[in-house]
C-alpha positions as CSV (number, residue, x, y, z in Angstrom):
1,M,60.4,88.6,77.1
2,G,57.9,86.9,74.9
3,S,55.0,87.9,77.0
4,V,56.0,91.6,76.9
5,I,56.3,91.4,73.1
6,A,53.0,89.7,72.6
7,E,51.3,92.3,74.9
8,A,52.7,95.2,72.8
9,A,51.6,93.4,69.6
10,V,48.0,92.9,70.7
11,R,47.8,96.5,71.9
12,L,49.0,97.7,68.5
13,G,46.3,95.6,66.7
14,F,47.8,92.2,65.9
15,S,45.1,89.7,66.3
16,Q,46.4,86.1,65.6
17,F,48.9,84.4,67.8
18,I,50.4,81.0,68.4
19,L,51.8,80.8,71.9
20,A,54.1,77.9,72.9
21,D,55.7,77.4,76.3
22,G,56.1,74.5,78.7
23,D,57.1,76.6,81.7
24,Q,55.0,77.7,84.6
25,V,54.9,81.2,85.9
26,E,57.2,81.6,88.9
27,L,57.7,84.5,91.4
28,S,61.1,85.3,89.8
29,N,59.3,86.1,86.5
30,L,57.3,89.0,87.9
31,N,60.1,91.5,87.7
32,R,60.1,91.6,83.9
33,Q,57.3,89.5,82.4
34,S,53.6,90.4,81.9
35,F,52.2,88.0,84.5
36,N,51.0,88.8,88.1
37,L,50.5,86.9,91.3
38,S,47.3,85.3,90.2
39,H,49.2,83.4,87.5
40,L,51.8,81.7,89.7
41,G,52.0,78.0,89.0
42,T,50.0,78.2,85.8
43,N,51.3,77.4,82.3
44,K,52.9,80.5,80.7
45,A,51.3,80.1,77.3
46,S,47.8,79.7,78.8
47,A,48.3,82.6,81.2
48,L,49.5,84.8,78.4
49,S,46.5,83.8,76.2
50,S,44.2,85.0,79.1
51,L,46.1,88.3,79.4
52,L,45.9,89.0,75.7
53,R,42.2,88.1,75.5
54,N,41.5,90.5,78.4
55,I,43.0,93.2,76.2
56,N,41.1,92.2,73.0
57,P,38.6,89.4,73.4
58,E,38.3,89.0,69.6
59,I,41.8,87.8,68.9
60,K,42.5,84.3,67.7
61,V,45.0,82.4,69.9
62,E,46.4,78.9,69.6
63,V,47.9,77.7,72.8
64,I,50.6,75.0,72.9
65,P,51.2,74.4,76.7
66,R,54.4,72.5,76.3
67,F,57.9,72.9,75.0
68,I,58.0,72.5,71.2
69,E,60.2,69.8,69.6
70,V,62.1,70.0,66.4
71,E,59.4,67.9,64.7
72,D,56.8,70.6,65.6
73,V,58.7,73.3,63.8
74,P,57.7,72.7,60.1
75,A,54.0,72.9,60.8
76,L,54.3,75.9,63.1
77,S,56.4,77.8,60.6
78,E,53.9,77.1,57.8
79,E,51.2,78.6,59.9
80,S,53.1,81.8,60.8
81,D,54.0,84.9,58.9
82,F,56.3,86.0,61.7
83,V,58.3,83.9,64.2
84,I,59.4,85.6,67.4
85,N,62.0,83.2,68.7
86,T,62.5,83.4,72.4
87,V,63.0,79.6,73.2
88,D,66.1,78.3,74.9
89,I,69.2,78.0,72.8
90,G,69.4,74.6,71.2
91,D,68.2,72.5,68.2
92,V,64.7,74.0,68.3
93,Y,66.0,77.5,68.4
94,F,68.1,77.0,65.2
95,E,65.4,75.0,63.5
96,L,62.8,77.8,64.1
97,V,65.1,80.2,62.2
98,R,65.9,77.9,59.4
99,R,62.3,76.8,58.7
100,G,60.9,80.3,59.3
101,Q,63.2,81.9,56.8
102,Q,62.6,79.2,54.1
103,K,59.0,80.4,54.1
104,K,57.9,83.9,53.1
105,G,57.9,85.1,56.7
106,H,60.5,86.7,58.9
107,V,62.2,85.4,62.1
108,L,63.0,87.9,64.8
109,L,65.6,87.1,67.5
110,P,65.4,89.5,70.5
111,F,68.2,89.5,73.1
112,N,68.1,91.3,76.4
113,T,71.2,93.5,77.2
114,G,70.0,94.5,80.7
115,F,68.8,98.0,80.0
116,G,68.5,97.5,76.3
117,S,68.0,95.0,73.6
118,I,69.5,93.7,70.3
119,V,67.2,92.2,67.6
120,L,68.4,90.1,64.6
121,I,66.0,89.6,61.7
122,F,66.2,86.7,59.3
123,N,64.3,86.0,56.1
124,R,64.9,84.0,52.9
125,N,67.4,86.5,51.7
126,T,69.7,86.1,54.7
127,K,72.1,83.4,55.8
128,C,71.0,80.8,58.2
129,L,71.7,81.4,61.9
130,D,74.3,78.6,62.0
131,E,76.1,80.2,59.0
132,V,76.1,83.6,60.7
133,M,77.4,82.1,63.9
134,E,79.7,79.7,62.0
135,Q,78.6,76.8,64.3
136,K,75.3,75.3,65.5
137,T,76.1,73.6,68.8
138,F,77.2,75.3,72.0
139,K,78.0,73.9,75.5
140,D,75.6,76.4,77.1
141,E,73.7,79.7,76.5
142,I,76.6,81.8,77.6
143,G,78.8,80.2,74.9
144,F,76.2,81.1,72.4
145,Y,76.0,84.7,73.5
146,E,79.8,85.1,73.7
147,K,80.1,83.9,70.1
148,L,77.2,86.1,69.0
149,L,78.9,89.1,70.5
150,K,82.1,88.3,68.5
151,V,80.0,88.1,65.3
152,L,78.2,91.4,66.0
153,T,81.5,93.1,66.9
154,L,82.6,92.5,63.3
155,G,80.0,95.1,62.4
156,N,79.5,98.5,64.1
157,F,78.5,97.1,67.5
158,P,79.4,99.7,70.2
159,E,82.6,98.7,72.1
160,E,81.2,100.0,75.5
161,I,78.2,97.7,75.3
162,S,80.4,94.8,74.2
163,E,82.6,95.3,77.3
164,K,79.5,95.6,79.5
165,L,78.1,92.4,78.2
166,L,81.4,90.5,78.6
167,K,81.4,91.5,82.3
168,I,77.8,90.3,82.7
169,F,78.7,86.9,81.1
170,S,81.6,86.6,83.5
171,E,79.3,87.2,86.4
172,V,76.7,84.7,85.1
173,K,79.3,82.0,84.9
174,K,80.1,82.6,88.6
175,K,76.5,83.0,89.9
176,G,74.5,81.0,87.4
177,T,71.8,83.6,86.9
178,F,71.3,86.0,84.0
179,P,70.1,89.5,85.1
180,Q,67.1,90.7,83.2
181,T,65.0,93.8,83.6
182,R,61.5,94.9,82.5
183,I,63.2,97.9,80.9
184,G,65.2,95.6,78.6
185,A,62.1,93.6,77.8
186,E,60.1,96.8,77.0
187,I,62.9,97.9,74.6
188,A,63.0,94.5,73.0
189,S,59.2,94.6,72.5
190,S,59.4,98.1,71.0
191,L,62.1,97.0,68.5
192,V,60.3,93.8,67.6
193,V,56.8,95.2,67.1
194,T,58.1,98.3,65.3
195,S,60.0,96.0,62.9
196,L,56.8,94.0,62.3
197,V,55.0,97.2,61.3
198,R,57.8,98.3,59.0
199,I,57.9,94.9,57.3
200,L,54.1,94.9,56.8
201,S,54.2,98.4,55.4
202,G,56.9,97.4,52.9
203,R,59.7,99.5,54.5
204,E,63.2,98.2,55.0
205,V,64.6,96.7,58.2
206,P,68.2,95.7,58.9
207,L,68.7,92.0,58.2
208,A,71.1,89.7,59.9
209,P,74.0,89.9,60.5
210,D,73.1,93.6,60.7
211,F,71.0,94.3,63.8
212,L,68.7,96.7,65.7
213,L,70.1,98.0,69.0
214,H,68.9,100.3,71.6
215,D,70.6,100.5,75.0
216,I,70.0,103.0,77.8
217,H,72.4,101.5,80.4
218,P,72.8,104.1,83.2
């Protein structure tokens, strides 16, 4: 999802990026991410940097070709006006939100819903993620998403989408794979990048635990 968001951002005119990822591009990524066959086996952050530079050679990109650790977060947060948090759920995920919102910047959390996306936005005026979730540790990512769904349902989250996601979570527990589509990634990128533009232009955006949602599930 992060590669699709970065691609949309650079095409809209954003010109400074910090890209961090320790994963390599795999064949299974090509159904939804911005990579192609020539990138197979290469580091995702490096491959994405190349893709973005092919769109705009004048951008500034810092590449961190590894998974970031908790101790990396303070310096990265200090350098960044916006944090797009797409790392795996864990200590780093929560620390990125906490550190990012302590600064003047905003932290955006996009979630794929299959044929749609949810985006939560944190800043210094919002609660921390662990306060919103009422806990910080989860046995697995599905546990995190199930709890997040309960939190969102306290607001005006559509019941039909909640039911759909619960069915997906049940299937993931059985099969061990989380279905994701390019359509969902494109919607996530649209919500995230539009939010960045609104923030930069001084316009309001919904702040966590309120959320942005667009879903076109057939």
